[in-house]
N, C-alpha and C positions, 0 to 999 in steps of 0.2 A: 480450469483447475491446473494448479501446479503441484507437483510432488518432487521437491528438490532434495538433494543430499550434499552435505559438506560445502557450504558456501558462506558468502558474506553479503550483508545488506548494508549499503552506504546511505545514510540519511543526512541531508544537509539543506534544511530550509533556510538556515542562516549560517554564515561562516563560523560564528561563535559557538554554534550548537552542532557542529559536525560529529556524527557518531558512526561507528562500525559495529555491526552485530554479527558475530559468528554463529553459525548453526550446523548441527550435524544433519537434521532432517527438518524440512519445512513443508507443510501441506497447506495450500492457499487456495481457497475457493473464491472465485470472482462473482460479484453480483452481476445480475443480468444487466446488459448494456441498456442504457436509456438515452434518447436524444432529447435535448432541450434547446429551443431556439434562443439565441443570444442576439443582443442588439448589434453586435459586431459581425453579423453573418457567420458565426462559428456554431459549433455544437459541442456539447460536453457529454462524454461517454463515461458513465459510471462515476466513481470517485478516485481521486489520486491515491496511490499507495500510501504515501505519507500520512494522509488524512485518516485512512483506516488504521494504520499502524499506530498512530498517536491518540486515537479515540478510546476513551474509557468504555464506550458502548460495545466495542469489539474485543476488548482485552481478554475476556473469558473464552474467546473462540480461538485464540492464538495458541499454538503449541510449537515450542522450540526444542 
């Protein structure tokens, strides 16, 4: 869980869509970590922040 005050979030999945979001307060609850086996001998822990931030599924849970 994160409870942040007065900061910036930098989002840049592609150079053409670089965005900066200023916030006064941000309350962020992480999903439980989960490991999945990958073919490349790696593991994926949860979801990337950008995937959660850009998802319509989670938009109603964000507060800025």
